[in-house]
A tleap script that builds the chain and sets N, CA, C and O, in Angstrom:
source leaprc.protein.ff14SB
mol = sequence {
  NMET LYS SER SER SER VAL GLN GLN LEU ILE
  VAL GLU LEU LEU GLN SER ARG PRO MET HIE
  PHE THR ALA GLN GLU ILE TYR LEU ARG LEU
  LYS PRO ARG LEU PRO SER VAL ASN PRO SER
  THR VAL TYR ARG ALA LEU GLU ARG LEU THR
  ASP ALA GLY GLU VAL SER VAL SER ASP MET
  GLY LYS GLY ALA MET VAL TYR GLU MET VAL
  GLY ASN SER PRO HIE HIE HIE LEU VAL CYS
  GLN GLY CYS GLN GLN VAL ILE THR LEU GLU
  ASN GLU VAL VAL GLN SER MET PHE ASN GLU
  ILE LYS ASP ARG PHE ASP PHE GLN LEU THR
  THR ASN HIE LEU ILE LEU PHE GLY TYR CYS
  SER SER CYS GLN GLY GLU HIE LYS CGLU
}
set mol.1.N position { -10.883 24.529 23.585 }
set mol.1.CA position { -9.598 23.804 23.730 }
set mol.1.C position { -9.016 23.776 22.174 }
set mol.1.O position { -9.754 23.435 21.250 }
set mol.2.N position { -7.870 24.094 21.994 }
set mol.2.CA position { -7.198 24.124 20.739 }
set mol.2.C position { -6.764 22.720 20.433 }
set mol.2.O position { -6.168 22.058 21.283 }
set mol.3.N position { -7.057 22.233 19.205 }
set mol.3.CA position { -6.515 20.917 18.679 }
set mol.3.C position { -5.034 20.726 18.809 }
set mol.3.O position { -4.520 19.620 18.975 }
set mol.4.N position { -4.346 21.898 18.722 }
set mol.4.CA position { -2.913 21.880 18.660 }
set mol.4.C position { -2.460 21.346 20.051 }
set mol.4.O position { -1.600 20.469 20.123 }
set mol.5.N position { -3.019 21.856 21.100 }
set mol.5.CA position { -2.714 21.403 22.451 }
set mol.5.C position { -2.807 19.884 22.519 }
set mol.5.O position { -1.915 19.200 23.022 }
set mol.6.N position { -4.034 19.334 21.941 }
set mol.6.CA position { -4.263 17.906 21.939 }
set mol.6.C position { -3.288 17.229 21.183 }
set mol.6.O position { -2.830 16.179 21.634 }
set mol.7.N position { -2.881 17.693 20.048 }
set mol.7.CA position { -1.844 17.076 19.389 }
set mol.7.C position { -0.461 17.081 20.039 }
set mol.7.O position { 0.267 16.090 19.971 }
set mol.8.N position { -0.118 18.154 20.643 }
set mol.8.CA position { 1.106 18.245 21.399 }
set mol.8.C position { 1.133 17.270 22.516 }
set mol.8.O position { 2.183 16.702 22.815 }
set mol.9.N position { -0.131 17.023 23.232 }
set mol.9.CA position { -0.063 16.046 24.365 }
set mol.9.C position { -0.135 14.655 23.992 }
set mol.9.O position { 0.274 13.779 24.754 }
set mol.10.N position { -0.659 14.390 22.798 }
set mol.10.CA position { -0.490 13.102 22.135 }
set mol.10.C position { 1.002 12.826 21.878 }
set mol.10.O position { 1.537 11.796 22.286 }
set mol.11.N position { 1.625 13.733 21.219 }
set mol.11.CA position { 2.988 13.492 20.912 }
set mol.11.C position { 3.833 13.346 22.087 }
set mol.11.O position { 4.735 12.508 22.069 }
set mol.12.N position { 3.622 14.106 23.145 }
set mol.12.CA position { 4.323 13.972 24.468 }
set mol.12.C position { 4.065 12.544 24.925 }
set mol.12.O position { 5.014 11.824 25.235 }
set mol.13.N position { 2.989 12.177 24.969 }
set mol.13.CA position { 2.600 10.759 25.383 }
set mol.13.C position { 3.268 9.689 24.636 }
set mol.13.O position { 3.889 8.783 25.191 }
set mol.14.N position { 3.124 9.815 23.303 }
set mol.14.CA position { 3.800 8.712 22.491 }
set mol.14.C position { 5.316 8.817 22.578 }
set mol.14.O position { 5.969 7.777 22.481 }
set mol.15.N position { 5.901 9.924 22.744 }
set mol.15.CA position { 7.376 9.955 22.912 }
set mol.15.C position { 7.827 9.448 24.194 }
set mol.15.O position { 8.942 8.937 24.295 }
set mol.16.N position { 6.994 9.560 25.236 }
set mol.16.CA position { 7.404 9.364 26.555 }
set mol.16.C position { 7.453 7.790 26.918 }
set mol.16.O position { 8.192 7.324 27.786 }
set mol.17.N position { 6.550 7.034 26.118 }
set mol.17.CA position { 6.543 5.587 26.237 }
set mol.17.C position { 6.562 4.921 24.795 }
set mol.17.O position { 5.708 5.114 23.930 }
set mol.18.N position { 7.585 4.173 24.689 }
set mol.18.CA position { 7.740 3.383 23.345 }
set mol.18.C position { 6.880 2.309 23.309 }
set mol.18.O position { 7.301 1.152 23.325 }
set mol.19.N position { 5.463 2.652 23.251 }
set mol.19.CA position { 4.426 1.463 23.100 }
set mol.19.C position { 3.450 1.760 22.183 }
set mol.19.O position { 3.397 2.912 21.752 }
set mol.20.N position { 2.676 0.939 21.810 }
set mol.20.CA position { 1.440 1.225 20.819 }
set mol.20.C position { 0.272 1.480 21.756 }
set mol.20.O position { 0.012 0.717 22.686 }
set mol.21.N position { -0.412 2.559 21.485 }
set mol.21.CA position { -1.671 2.868 22.102 }
set mol.21.C position { -2.927 2.847 21.176 }
set mol.21.O position { -2.787 3.298 20.040 }
set mol.22.N position { -4.031 2.406 21.526 }
set mol.22.CA position { -5.194 2.617 20.784 }
set mol.22.C position { -5.727 4.115 21.122 }
set mol.22.O position { -5.369 4.750 22.115 }
set mol.23.N position { -6.645 4.578 20.131 }
set mol.23.CA position { -7.138 5.920 20.347 }
set mol.23.C position { -7.903 5.977 21.589 }
set mol.23.O position { -7.870 7.039 22.212 }
set mol.24.N position { -8.556 5.043 22.027 }
set mol.24.CA position { -9.319 5.044 23.464 }
set mol.24.C position { -8.297 5.055 24.459 }
set mol.24.O position { -8.588 5.753 25.430 }
set mol.25.N position { -7.111 4.452 24.510 }
set mol.25.CA position { -6.138 4.488 25.470 }
set mol.25.C position { -5.500 5.864 25.579 }
set mol.25.O position { -5.143 6.352 26.652 }
set mol.26.N position { -5.378 6.464 24.378 }
set mol.26.CA position { -4.863 7.764 24.437 }
set mol.26.C position { -5.729 8.691 24.952 }
set mol.26.O position { -5.276 9.533 25.727 }
set mol.27.N position { -7.041 8.693 24.627 }
set mol.27.CA position { -8.164 9.525 25.180 }
set mol.27.C position { -8.164 9.454 26.631 }
set mol.27.O position { -8.185 10.514 27.256 }
set mol.28.N position { -8.141 8.221 27.319 }
set mol.28.CA position { -8.160 8.035 28.733 }
set mol.28.C position { -6.918 8.533 29.257 }
set mol.28.O position { -6.999 9.022 30.383 }
set mol.29.N position { -5.808 8.525 28.717 }
set mol.29.CA position { -4.681 9.123 29.352 }
set mol.29.C position { -4.670 10.639 29.363 }
set mol.29.O position { -4.178 11.293 30.283 }
set mol.30.N position { -5.250 11.167 28.270 }
set mol.30.CA position { -5.371 12.740 28.045 }
set mol.30.C position { -6.379 13.307 28.988 }
set mol.30.O position { -6.127 14.338 29.609 }
set mol.31.N position { -7.577 12.636 29.126 }
set mol.31.CA position { -8.637 13.261 29.972 }
set mol.31.C position { -8.351 13.777 31.249 }
set mol.31.O position { -9.032 14.732 31.624 }
set mol.32.N position { -7.365 13.275 32.082 }
set mol.32.CA position { -7.066 13.888 33.333 }
set mol.32.C position { -6.357 15.264 33.165 }
set mol.32.O position { -6.399 16.108 34.060 }
set mol.33.N position { -5.768 15.442 32.102 }
set mol.33.CA position { -4.971 16.737 31.861 }
set mol.33.C position { -5.826 17.738 31.048 }
set mol.33.O position { -5.606 18.947 31.123 }
set mol.34.N position { -6.809 17.218 30.267 }
set mol.34.CA position { -7.722 18.013 29.540 }
set mol.34.C position { -9.211 17.528 29.699 }
set mol.34.O position { -9.832 16.954 28.804 }
set mol.35.N position { -9.692 17.818 30.903 }
set mol.35.CA position { -11.032 17.223 31.236 }
set mol.35.C position { -12.139 17.487 30.154 }
set mol.35.O position { -13.113 16.741 30.064 }
set mol.36.N position { -11.945 18.647 29.283 }
set mol.36.CA position { -12.998 18.867 28.274 }
set mol.36.C position { -12.814 18.054 26.916 }
set mol.36.O position { -13.624 18.107 25.990 }
set mol.37.N position { -11.709 17.335 26.916 }
set mol.37.CA position { -11.444 16.799 25.555 }
set mol.37.C position { -12.354 15.505 25.475 }
set mol.37.O position { -12.661 14.794 26.432 }
set mol.38.N position { -12.737 15.328 24.115 }
set mol.38.CA position { -13.701 14.276 23.837 }
set mol.38.C position { -13.095 13.436 22.718 }
set mol.38.O position { -12.381 13.920 21.840 }
set mol.39.N position { -13.436 12.097 22.807 }
set mol.39.CA position { -12.858 11.121 21.841 }
set mol.39.C position { -12.735 11.610 20.372 }
set mol.39.O position { -11.782 11.235 19.690 }
set mol.40.N position { -13.692 12.446 19.873 }
set mol.40.CA position { -13.578 12.768 18.456 }
set mol.40.C position { -12.441 13.766 18.214 }
set mol.40.O position { -11.860 13.786 17.129 }
set mol.41.N position { -12.127 14.576 19.193 }
set mol.41.CA position { -11.051 15.435 19.103 }
set mol.41.C position { -9.589 14.862 19.022 }
set mol.41.O position { -8.619 15.331 18.427 }
set mol.42.N position { -9.705 13.602 19.862 }
set mol.42.CA position { -8.493 12.909 19.977 }
set mol.42.C position { -8.305 12.080 18.480 }
set mol.42.O position { -7.216 12.044 17.906 }
set mol.43.N position { -9.326 11.539 18.038 }
set mol.43.CA position { -9.374 10.839 16.700 }
set mol.43.C position { -8.850 11.863 15.568 }
set mol.43.O position { -7.988 11.491 14.771 }
set mol.44.N position { -9.352 13.065 15.523 }
set mol.44.CA position { -8.940 14.021 14.628 }
set mol.44.C position { -7.476 14.325 14.651 }
set mol.44.O position { -6.794 14.356 13.626 }
set mol.45.N position { -7.000 14.554 15.895 }
set mol.45.CA position { -5.729 14.824 16.132 }
set mol.45.C position { -4.739 13.815 15.653 }
set mol.45.O position { -3.697 14.099 15.062 }
set mol.46.N position { -5.192 12.482 15.988 }
set mol.46.CA position { -4.329 11.350 15.550 }
set mol.46.C position { -4.402 11.299 13.951 }
set mol.46.O position { -3.381 11.028 13.319 }
set mol.47.N position { -5.429 11.522 13.397 }
set mol.47.CA position { -5.552 11.612 11.741 }
set mol.47.C position { -4.579 12.651 11.272 }
set mol.47.O position { -3.865 12.409 10.299 }
set mol.48.N position { -4.511 13.773 11.896 }
set mol.48.CA position { -3.712 14.854 11.329 }
set mol.48.C position { -2.147 14.451 11.541 }
set mol.48.O position { -1.327 14.646 10.644 }
set mol.49.N position { -1.806 13.891 12.755 }
set mol.49.CA position { -0.514 13.443 13.011 }
set mol.49.C position { -0.064 12.297 12.059 }
set mol.49.O position { 1.068 12.259 11.577 }
set mol.50.N position { -1.032 11.360 11.819 }
set mol.50.CA position { -0.775 10.233 10.904 }
set mol.50.C position { -0.463 10.875 9.410 }
set mol.50.O position { 0.542 10.591 8.760 }
set mol.51.N position { -1.426 11.728 9.008 }
set mol.51.CA position { -1.290 12.320 7.619 }
set mol.51.C position { 0.032 13.153 7.474 }
set mol.51.O position { 0.545 13.314 6.367 }
set mol.52.N position { 0.542 13.651 8.563 }
set mol.52.CA position { 1.735 14.458 8.593 }
set mol.52.C position { 2.968 13.541 8.598 }
set mol.52.O position { 4.084 14.015 8.383 }
set mol.53.N position { 2.776 12.202 8.846 }
set mol.53.CA position { 3.878 11.314 8.890 }
set mol.53.C position { 4.649 11.084 10.313 }
set mol.53.O position { 5.644 10.387 10.507 }
set mol.54.N position { 3.922 11.853 11.238 }
set mol.54.CA position { 4.568 11.892 12.635 }
set mol.54.C position { 4.284 10.737 13.379 }
set mol.54.O position { 5.089 10.333 14.218 }
set mol.55.N position { 3.103 10.099 13.135 }
set mol.55.CA position { 2.667 8.993 13.826 }
set mol.55.C position { 2.258 7.822 12.930 }
set mol.55.O position { 1.613 8.078 11.913 }
set mol.56.N position { 2.565 6.616 13.210 }
set mol.56.CA position { 2.108 5.454 12.448 }
set mol.56.C position { 1.000 4.858 13.053 }
set mol.56.O position { 0.889 4.797 14.277 }
set mol.57.N position { 0.050 4.349 12.159 }
set mol.57.CA position { -1.132 3.598 12.688 }
set mol.57.C position { -1.002 2.218 12.040 }
set mol.57.O position { -0.659 2.027 10.873 }
set mol.58.N position { -1.326 1.255 12.964 }
set mol.58.CA position { -1.142 -0.094 12.671 }
set mol.58.C position { -2.149 -0.949 13.241 }
set mol.58.O position { -2.769 -0.611 14.249 }
set mol.59.N position { -2.358 -2.125 12.600 }
set mol.59.CA position { -3.186 -3.267 13.028 }
set mol.59.C position { -2.387 -4.259 13.741 }
set mol.59.O position { -1.626 -4.960 13.075 }
set mol.60.N position { -2.452 -4.398 14.891 }
set mol.60.CA position { -1.546 -5.368 15.576 }
set mol.60.C position { -2.402 -6.539 16.300 }
set mol.60.O position { -2.045 -7.207 17.271 }
set mol.61.N position { -3.567 -6.617 15.615 }
set mol.61.CA position { -4.388 -7.773 16.220 }
set mol.61.C position { -5.007 -7.521 17.587 }
set mol.61.O position { -5.364 -8.480 18.272 }
set mol.62.N position { -5.147 -6.273 18.009 }
set mol.62.CA position { -5.683 -5.859 19.227 }
set mol.62.C position { -7.200 -5.666 19.241 }
set mol.62.O position { -7.843 -5.512 20.279 }
set mol.63.N position { -7.733 -5.687 17.987 }
set mol.63.CA position { -9.202 -5.265 17.858 }
set mol.63.C position { -9.350 -3.878 17.415 }
set mol.63.O position { -10.377 -3.512 16.844 }
set mol.64.N position { -8.370 -3.089 17.653 }
set mol.64.CA position { -8.472 -1.560 17.316 }
set mol.64.C position { -7.117 -1.229 16.726 }
set mol.64.O position { -6.152 -1.934 17.022 }
set mol.65.N position { -7.001 -0.274 15.967 }
set mol.65.CA position { -5.826 0.202 15.455 }
set mol.65.C position { -4.995 0.854 16.566 }
set mol.65.O position { -5.541 1.424 17.510 }
set mol.66.N position { -3.571 0.753 16.429 }
set mol.66.CA position { -2.776 1.269 17.381 }
set mol.66.C position { -1.834 2.416 16.753 }
set mol.66.O position { -1.490 2.426 15.571 }
set mol.67.N position { -1.470 3.373 17.704 }
set mol.67.CA position { -0.711 4.419 17.209 }
set mol.67.C position { 0.701 4.403 17.813 }
set mol.67.O position { 0.868 3.901 18.925 }
set mol.68.N position { 1.648 4.893 17.174 }
set mol.68.CA position { 3.089 5.040 17.701 }
set mol.68.C position { 3.722 6.183 17.097 }
set mol.68.O position { 3.240 6.534 16.020 }
set mol.69.N position { 4.757 6.886 17.577 }
set mol.69.CA position { 5.556 7.759 16.884 }
set mol.69.C position { 6.475 7.229 15.958 }
set mol.69.O position { 7.157 6.220 16.137 }
set mol.70.N position { 6.465 7.988 14.908 }
set mol.70.CA position { 7.503 7.597 13.715 }
set mol.70.C position { 8.830 7.980 14.291 }
set mol.70.O position { 9.071 9.185 14.368 }
set mol.71.N position { 9.594 7.245 14.646 }
set mol.71.CA position { 10.902 7.715 15.285 }
set mol.71.C position { 12.107 7.741 14.136 }
set mol.71.O position { 11.955 7.518 12.935 }
set mol.72.N position { 13.284 8.057 14.792 }
set mol.72.CA position { 14.488 8.128 13.885 }
set mol.72.C position { 14.918 6.704 13.579 }
set mol.72.O position { 15.844 6.536 12.786 }
set mol.73.N position { 14.350 5.722 14.117 }
set mol.73.CA position { 14.868 4.279 13.872 }
set mol.73.C position { 13.558 3.541 13.558 }
set mol.73.O position { 12.819 3.100 14.438 }
set mol.74.N position { 13.333 3.444 12.283 }
set mol.74.CA position { 12.084 2.596 11.935 }
set mol.74.C position { 12.205 1.120 12.272 }
set mol.74.O position { 13.290 0.542 12.206 }
set mol.75.N position { 11.109 0.532 12.625 }
set mol.75.CA position { 11.258 -0.829 13.092 }
set mol.75.C position { 9.907 -1.323 12.624 }
set mol.75.O position { 9.042 -0.582 12.157 }
set mol.76.N position { 9.777 -2.784 12.803 }
set mol.76.CA position { 8.667 -3.548 12.416 }
set mol.76.C position { 8.424 -4.497 13.487 }
set mol.76.O position { 9.142 -4.552 14.485 }
set mol.77.N position { 7.299 -5.336 13.266 }
set mol.77.CA position { 6.984 -6.216 14.435 }
set mol.77.C position { 6.506 -7.513 13.877 }
set mol.77.O position { 5.911 -7.592 12.802 }
set mol.78.N position { 6.815 -8.630 14.723 }
set mol.78.CA position { 6.293 -9.877 14.550 }
set mol.78.C position { 5.193 -10.115 15.651 }
set mol.78.O position { 5.502 -9.901 16.823 }
set mol.79.N position { 4.049 -10.505 15.366 }
set mol.79.CA position { 3.051 -10.627 16.450 }
set mol.79.C position { 2.579 -12.210 16.581 }
set mol.79.O position { 2.095 -12.809 15.621 }
set mol.80.N position { 2.762 -12.770 17.777 }
set mol.80.CA position { 2.287 -14.111 17.839 }
set mol.80.C position { 0.842 -14.124 18.098 }
set mol.80.O position { 0.298 -13.394 18.926 }
set mol.81.N position { 0.206 -15.035 17.312 }
set mol.81.CA position { -1.318 -15.193 17.343 }
set mol.81.C position { -1.667 -16.064 18.477 }
set mol.81.O position { -2.835 -16.075 18.865 }
set mol.82.N position { -0.871 -16.717 18.987 }
set mol.82.CA position { -0.954 -17.716 20.089 }
set mol.82.C position { -0.904 -16.854 21.429 }
set mol.82.O position { -1.914 -16.716 22.119 }
set mol.83.N position { 0.183 -16.345 21.726 }
set mol.83.CA position { 0.381 -15.786 23.182 }
set mol.83.C position { 0.364 -14.172 23.166 }
set mol.83.O position { 0.365 -13.487 24.189 }
set mol.84.N position { 0.347 -13.662 21.823 }
set mol.84.CA position { 0.139 -12.210 21.793 }
set mol.84.C position { 1.506 -11.544 21.922 }
set mol.84.O position { 1.598 -10.317 21.886 }
set mol.85.N position { 2.572 -12.338 22.074 }
set mol.85.CA position { 3.920 -11.759 22.201 }
set mol.85.C position { 4.284 -10.836 20.990 }
set mol.85.O position { 4.118 -11.296 19.860 }
set mol.86.N position { 4.721 -9.687 21.131 }
set mol.86.CA position { 5.236 -8.845 20.143 }
set mol.86.C position { 6.780 -8.789 19.968 }
set mol.86.O position { 7.435 -8.316 20.897 }
set mol.87.N position { 7.371 -9.206 18.926 }
set mol.87.CA position { 8.850 -8.975 18.743 }
set mol.87.C position { 9.274 -7.933 17.819 }
set mol.87.O position { 8.935 -8.008 16.638 }
set mol.88.N position { 9.969 -6.990 18.238 }
set mol.88.CA position { 10.422 -5.828 17.484 }
set mol.88.C position { 11.639 -6.275 16.578 }
set mol.88.O position { 12.646 -6.840 17.004 }
set mol.89.N position { 11.379 -5.922 15.215 }
set mol.89.CA position { 12.414 -6.080 14.269 }
set mol.89.C position { 13.017 -4.747 13.850 }
set mol.89.O position { 12.357 -3.739 13.599 }
set mol.90.N position { 14.312 -4.848 13.804 }
set mol.90.CA position { 15.057 -3.670 13.227 }
set mol.90.C position { 14.772 -3.480 11.745 }
set mol.90.O position { 14.530 -4.478 11.066 }
set mol.91.N position { 14.785 -2.279 11.200 }
set mol.91.CA position { 14.491 -1.773 9.856 }
set mol.91.C position { 15.293 -2.863 8.867 }
set mol.91.O position { 14.809 -3.407 7.874 }
set mol.92.N position { 16.623 -3.037 9.388 }
set mol.92.CA position { 17.559 -3.707 8.440 }
set mol.92.C position { 17.043 -5.018 8.102 }
set mol.92.O position { 17.280 -5.470 6.982 }
set mol.93.N position { 16.302 -5.740 9.017 }
set mol.93.CA position { 15.820 -7.147 8.731 }
set mol.93.C position { 14.839 -6.996 7.529 }
set mol.93.O position { 14.804 -7.924 6.722 }
set mol.94.N position { 14.117 -6.017 7.356 }
set mol.94.CA position { 13.091 -6.119 6.336 }
set mol.94.C position { 13.483 -5.186 5.150 }
set mol.94.O position { 12.883 -5.257 4.078 }
set mol.95.N position { 14.477 -4.333 5.361 }
set mol.95.CA position { 14.805 -3.395 4.231 }
set mol.95.C position { 15.260 -3.988 2.924 }
set mol.95.O position { 15.094 -3.361 1.878 }
set mol.96.N position { 15.862 -5.244 2.948 }
set mol.96.CA position { 16.295 -5.888 1.836 }
set mol.96.C position { 14.977 -6.359 1.166 }
set mol.96.O position { 15.005 -6.307 -0.063 }
set mol.97.N position { 13.947 -6.762 1.672 }
set mol.97.CA position { 12.757 -7.145 1.091 }
set mol.97.C position { 12.102 -5.962 0.498 }
set mol.97.O position { 11.556 -6.099 -0.597 }
set mol.98.N position { 12.090 -4.826 1.087 }
set mol.98.CA position { 11.546 -3.673 0.658 }
set mol.98.C position { 12.349 -3.293 -0.757 }
set mol.98.O position { 11.732 -3.087 -1.803 }
set mol.99.N position { 13.612 -3.236 -0.669 }
set mol.99.CA position { 14.403 -2.906 -1.820 }
set mol.99.C position { 14.068 -3.939 -2.964 }
set mol.99.O position { 13.840 -3.512 -4.096 }
set mol.100.N position { 14.037 -5.214 -2.706 }
set mol.100.CA position { 13.663 -6.144 -3.759 }
set mol.100.C position { 12.238 -5.868 -4.410 }
set mol.100.O position { 11.994 -6.097 -5.595 }
set mol.101.N position { 11.447 -5.416 -3.619 }
set mol.101.CA position { 10.073 -5.105 -4.126 }
set mol.101.C position { 10.158 -3.982 -5.024 }
set mol.101.O position { 9.602 -4.074 -6.119 }
set mol.102.N position { 10.874 -2.776 -4.660 }
set mol.102.CA position { 11.067 -1.770 -5.429 }
set mol.102.C position { 11.770 -2.082 -6.616 }
set mol.102.O position { 11.312 -1.631 -7.666 }
set mol.103.N position { 12.855 -2.807 -6.649 }
set mol.103.CA position { 13.620 -3.152 -7.878 }
set mol.103.C position { 12.885 -4.027 -8.778 }
set mol.103.O position { 12.851 -3.756 -9.978 }
set mol.104.N position { 12.312 -5.023 -8.323 }
set mol.104.CA position { 11.759 -6.006 -9.092 }
set mol.104.C position { 10.286 -5.577 -9.808 }
set mol.104.O position { 10.018 -5.934 -10.956 }
set mol.105.N position { 9.468 -4.856 -9.072 }
set mol.105.CA position { 8.269 -4.453 -9.473 }
set mol.105.C position { 8.149 -3.016 -9.858 }
set mol.105.O position { 7.094 -2.620 -10.352 }
set mol.106.N position { 9.265 -2.118 -9.647 }
set mol.106.CA position { 9.231 -0.767 -9.826 }
set mol.106.C position { 8.042 -0.131 -9.031 }
set mol.106.O position { 7.176 0.574 -9.549 }
set mol.107.N position { 8.105 -0.449 -7.778 }
set mol.107.CA position { 6.894 -0.124 -6.861 }
set mol.107.C position { 7.563 0.490 -5.687 }
set mol.107.O position { 8.368 -0.133 -4.995 }
set mol.108.N position { 7.170 1.890 -5.443 }
set mol.108.CA position { 7.637 2.644 -4.369 }
set mol.108.C position { 6.685 2.437 -3.134 }
set mol.108.O position { 5.499 2.767 -3.116 }
set mol.109.N position { 7.385 1.838 -2.096 }
set mol.109.CA position { 6.562 1.387 -0.930 }
set mol.109.C position { 6.385 2.791 0.046 }
set mol.109.O position { 7.230 3.684 0.113 }
set mol.110.N position { 5.297 2.769 0.663 }
set mol.110.CA position { 5.062 3.887 1.641 }
set mol.110.C position { 4.966 3.186 2.962 }
set mol.110.O position { 4.838 3.926 3.937 }
set mol.111.N position { 5.004 1.964 3.161 }
set mol.111.CA position { 4.867 1.386 4.402 }
set mol.111.C position { 6.067 1.587 5.374 }
set mol.111.O position { 7.192 1.212 5.043 }
set mol.112.N position { 5.819 2.194 6.600 }
set mol.112.CA position { 6.755 2.576 7.395 }
set mol.112.C position { 6.764 1.677 8.633 }
set mol.112.O position { 7.616 1.818 9.511 }
set mol.113.N position { 5.869 0.815 8.684 }
set mol.113.CA position { 5.599 -0.046 10.081 }
set mol.113.C position { 4.900 -1.400 9.708 }
set mol.113.O position { 3.674 -1.507 9.709 }
set mol.114.N position { 5.773 -2.458 9.379 }
set mol.114.CA position { 5.241 -3.794 8.901 }
set mol.114.C position { 4.904 -4.442 10.070 }
set mol.114.O position { 5.625 -4.300 11.057 }
set mol.115.N position { 3.895 -5.147 10.109 }
set mol.115.CA position { 3.452 -6.122 11.126 }
set mol.115.C position { 3.105 -7.489 10.436 }
set mol.115.O position { 2.250 -7.642 9.564 }
set mol.116.N position { 3.853 -8.382 10.934 }
set mol.116.CA position { 3.678 -9.941 10.407 }
set mol.116.C position { 3.160 -10.722 11.550 }
set mol.116.O position { 3.664 -10.675 12.673 }
set mol.117.N position { 2.002 -11.536 11.185 }
set mol.117.CA position { 1.597 -12.338 12.133 }
set mol.117.C position { 1.873 -13.808 11.961 }
set mol.117.O position { 1.949 -14.247 10.814 }
set mol.118.N position { 2.031 -14.613 12.995 }
set mol.118.CA position { 2.346 -15.840 13.004 }
set mol.118.C position { 2.451 -16.451 14.256 }
set mol.118.O position { 1.761 -15.932 15.134 }
set mol.119.N position { 3.258 -17.596 14.632 }
set mol.119.CA position { 3.386 -18.235 15.869 }
set mol.119.C position { 4.829 -18.305 16.383 }
set mol.119.O position { 5.672 -18.865 15.682 }
set mol.120.N position { 5.145 -17.798 17.499 }
set mol.120.CA position { 6.434 -17.848 18.117 }
set mol.120.C position { 6.942 -19.436 18.288 }
set mol.120.O position { 6.191 -20.362 17.979 }
set mol.121.N position { 8.069 -19.621 18.724 }
set mol.121.CA position { 8.506 -20.863 18.997 }
set mol.121.C position { 7.810 -21.643 19.991 }
set mol.121.O position { 7.640 -22.858 19.896 }
set mol.122.N position { 7.374 -20.863 21.029 }
set mol.122.CA position { 6.594 -21.642 22.223 }
set mol.122.C position { 5.172 -22.144 21.779 }
set mol.122.O position { 4.652 -23.167 22.223 }
set mol.123.N position { 4.562 -21.242 20.782 }
set mol.123.CA position { 3.344 -21.704 20.322 }
set mol.123.C position { 3.138 -22.340 19.039 }
set mol.123.O position { 2.012 -22.506 18.570 }
set mol.124.N position { 4.252 -22.713 18.437 }
set mol.124.CA position { 4.212 -23.402 17.114 }
set mol.124.C position { 3.792 -24.842 17.266 }
set mol.124.O position { 3.238 -25.357 16.295 }
set mol.125.N position { 3.984 -25.580 18.382 }
set mol.125.CA position { 3.501 -26.861 18.470 }
set mol.125.C position { 2.053 -27.017 18.526 }
set mol.125.O position { 1.462 -27.994 18.064 }
set mol.126.N position { 1.446 -25.935 19.157 }
set mol.126.CA position { 0.008 -26.010 19.324 }
set mol.126.C position { -0.614 -25.567 18.076 }
set mol.126.O position { -1.814 -25.818 17.970 }
set mol.127.N position { -0.094 -25.016 17.201 }
set mol.127.CA position { -0.717 -24.559 15.822 }
set mol.127.C position { -0.024 -24.883 14.768 }
set mol.127.O position { 0.392 -23.974 14.049 }
set mol.128.N position { 0.233 -26.154 14.469 }
set mol.128.CA position { 0.845 -26.823 13.147 }
set mol.128.C position { -0.123 -26.497 12.057 }
set mol.128.O position { -1.323 -26.702 12.239 }
set mol.129.N position { 0.312 -26.019 10.971 }
set mol.129.CA position { -0.515 -25.959 9.831 }
set mol.129.C position { -0.033 -26.731 8.652 }
set mol.129.O position { -0.688 -26.738 7.610 }
savepdb mol mol.pdb
quit
């Protein structure tokens, strides 16, 4: 089996659903279409796609890294540590912070998918700090 066909199926999967998938979830979704695929082939394909900047890899508190297509509209997330709710932030919300970091520290950011952890309004009462 060609790794390019695995990569193409991963891209199709990630483009078809605007979700975050773990490598294991991707493997399980590809297995019916490619019975001979193994987890290491999926991991290597994900690594190549990530290195090429086509796929982002993030820690969203799931216990495993998650993958998502890098789209035309960059976005970021707030993850509630209480109820696990994920709120999507448009890029404009954090872009001013990125620009401030660049200007103030002369630091070129490569982050394209920011994840911030905290508590949503429903969970804040249970988790006062």
